C-alpha positions as MATLAB code, in Angstrom:
seq = 'MHEQYLTHRDVELFGPGVCSGCGRHGLHPACEARAVERMREFDENERRLLEQHALHGAYGVAGAAARQSYDSALAALSAYLERPLDCDLDHAIEGAGWWFIPEGWIGMLGFVVEKEGATIYPLGSGLAARNRLPNASALWCAIDAYLHGQVEAVNRPSTR';
ca = [
     -51.032  266.479  -30.469;
     -54.272  264.430  -29.371;
     -53.188  261.370  -31.114;
     -49.458  261.802  -29.545;
     -51.243  262.025  -26.130;
     -53.391  258.947  -26.501;
     -50.495  256.738  -27.438;
     -48.338  258.075  -24.646;
     -47.716  255.751  -21.763;
     -47.310  258.042  -18.898;
     -48.847  258.060  -15.183;
     -52.130  259.704  -15.311;
     -51.939  261.662  -12.064;
     -55.003  263.709  -13.134;
     -57.186  261.505  -15.074;
     -57.096  260.463  -18.880;
     -56.295  263.124  -21.209;
     -54.722  265.392  -18.583;
     -51.054  266.213  -18.651;
     -49.448  264.635  -15.445;
     -46.668  267.528  -15.468;
     -49.137  270.651  -15.371;
     -52.568  269.258  -14.995;
     -53.972  270.797  -18.428;
     -55.491  268.930  -21.052;
     -53.138  267.290  -23.726;
     -49.437  266.059  -23.859;
     -47.086  269.012  -23.522;
     -43.530  268.649  -25.028;
     -42.231  271.156  -22.445;
     -43.575  269.189  -19.469;
     -42.152  265.937  -21.069;
     -38.711  267.574  -21.251;
     -39.009  268.586  -17.763;
     -39.921  265.155  -16.568;
     -36.916  263.754  -18.460;
     -34.747  266.158  -17.011;
     -35.898  265.557  -13.576;
     -35.492  261.692  -14.079;
     -31.809  262.431  -15.264;
     -31.206  264.412  -12.067;
     -32.710  261.786   -9.870;
     -30.577  259.050  -11.474;
     -27.599  260.854  -11.127;
     -28.237  261.839   -7.481;
     -28.855  257.952   -6.841;
     -25.493  257.061   -8.421;
     -23.941  259.794   -6.274;
     -25.465  258.440   -3.105;
     -24.566  254.915   -3.571;
     -21.029  255.932   -4.320;
     -20.772  258.002   -1.296;
     -22.577  255.701    1.353;
     -22.463  251.981    0.013;
     -19.233  250.107    0.601;
     -19.531  248.794   -2.928;
     -21.093  251.794   -4.667;
     -24.203  249.622   -5.402;
     -27.172  248.039   -4.146;
     -27.297  244.384   -2.906;
     -24.546  242.067   -1.209;
     -21.092  241.791   -2.450;
     -19.112  238.728   -1.451;
     -19.172  235.946    1.248;
     -17.990  238.107    4.138;
     -20.752  240.719    3.196;
     -23.247  238.018    2.903;
     -22.455  236.806    6.529;
     -22.724  240.198    7.954;
     -26.031  240.796    6.143;
     -27.351  237.454    7.653;
     -26.169  238.574   11.107;
     -28.096  241.868   10.655;
     -31.309  239.739    9.201;
     -31.315  237.717   12.275;
     -30.962  240.466   14.708;
     -33.931  242.264   12.615;
     -35.865  239.142   12.500;
     -35.556  238.614   16.270;
     -36.714  242.134   17.323;
     -39.690  241.808   15.031;
     -40.244  238.268   16.172;
     -41.156  236.968   12.781;
     -39.309  235.891    9.418;
     -38.459  238.617    7.116;
     -39.194  239.225    3.574;
     -36.487  241.059    2.083;
     -35.263  241.947   -1.334;
     -31.593  241.345   -1.136;
     -31.172  243.329   -4.588;
     -32.277  246.529   -2.519;
     -29.991  246.051    0.669;
     -27.228  248.528    1.021;
     -24.185  248.016    2.906;
     -22.630  251.111    4.648;
     -19.236  251.014    6.302;
     -20.798  250.205    9.648;
     -24.252  249.581    8.906;
     -26.611  247.730    6.572;
     -29.770  249.036    5.216;
     -32.653  246.071    4.923;
     -35.409  246.768    2.635;
     -38.227  245.286    5.055;
     -41.013  247.821    5.126;
     -44.842  248.184    4.844;
     -46.901  251.208    4.521;
     -45.116  254.190    6.378;
     -41.952  251.958    7.042;
     -39.220  252.000    4.268;
     -37.076  249.682    6.095;
     -34.312  249.462    8.852;
     -30.760  250.258    9.409;
     -28.931  247.572   11.340;
     -25.540  248.628   12.761;
     -22.872  246.022   12.136;
     -21.337  246.470   15.671;
     -23.904  245.414   18.373;
     -26.921  245.160   15.782;
     -28.561  248.194   16.910;
     -31.629  248.722   14.879;
     -33.118  251.935   13.437;
     -36.435  251.980   11.901;
     -36.742  254.220    8.931;
     -40.233  255.520    8.618;
     -41.518  257.186    5.669;
     -42.123  260.454    7.740;
     -38.292  260.971    7.756;
     -38.617  261.882    4.317;
     -40.700  264.733    4.871;
     -38.566  266.058    7.781;
     -35.252  265.478    6.024;
     -35.753  266.433    2.316;
     -32.941  265.895    0.094;
     -33.150  267.154   -3.605;
     -33.800  264.604   -6.194;
     -33.692  261.924   -3.792;
     -36.089  258.956   -2.916;
     -37.632  258.992    0.565;
     -35.192  255.923    1.196;
     -32.121  258.243    0.829;
     -33.947  260.858    2.838;
     -34.211  258.350    5.678;
     -30.808  256.988    5.406;
     -29.468  260.493    5.389;
     -31.479  261.348    8.683;
     -29.990  258.352   10.163;
     -26.343  259.337    9.250;
     -26.905  262.626   10.843;
     -28.129  261.195   14.135;
     -31.850  262.137   13.489;
     -33.169  258.361   14.028;
     -33.575  256.776   17.494;
     -32.846  253.218   17.969;
     -35.675  250.719   18.977;
     -35.762  249.454   22.427;
     -34.856  245.776   22.154;
     -35.800  243.214   24.970;
     -32.956  242.113   26.619;
     -32.042  238.760   26.187;
     -31.900  236.296   29.090;
];
């Protein structure tokens, strides 16, 4: 068992030689089985959330019209933040009337920008604690909070 643990490449949450699942010394098959099952449930829920909320059932931008809409959302967000954006296009999500833009930092998961009117909603990491979804990432907890009207829009300066 000890040799198996030493070759195991798991995250060492509690330090070397301690099971990341239960906090006891060694590697435990039951803990590993629970971790594998949790990851399966997490991945399954991720697919379900994408199918339910993303227009194309996947991350990213699909097609020229979507790219134009995404670029408009990026421009609105960049103008609000008053700086260029550093977004990963592969992690964007296109909803029916909104875009999730993965522009974040510590405490900020990204922004939702509505397609009609370019209203901007910041998705802070605190939303995940207040709006927990089982087997879902903090991102999906925050998007769900937006979808249920629990996120306030930013006050944008008026354009003159």
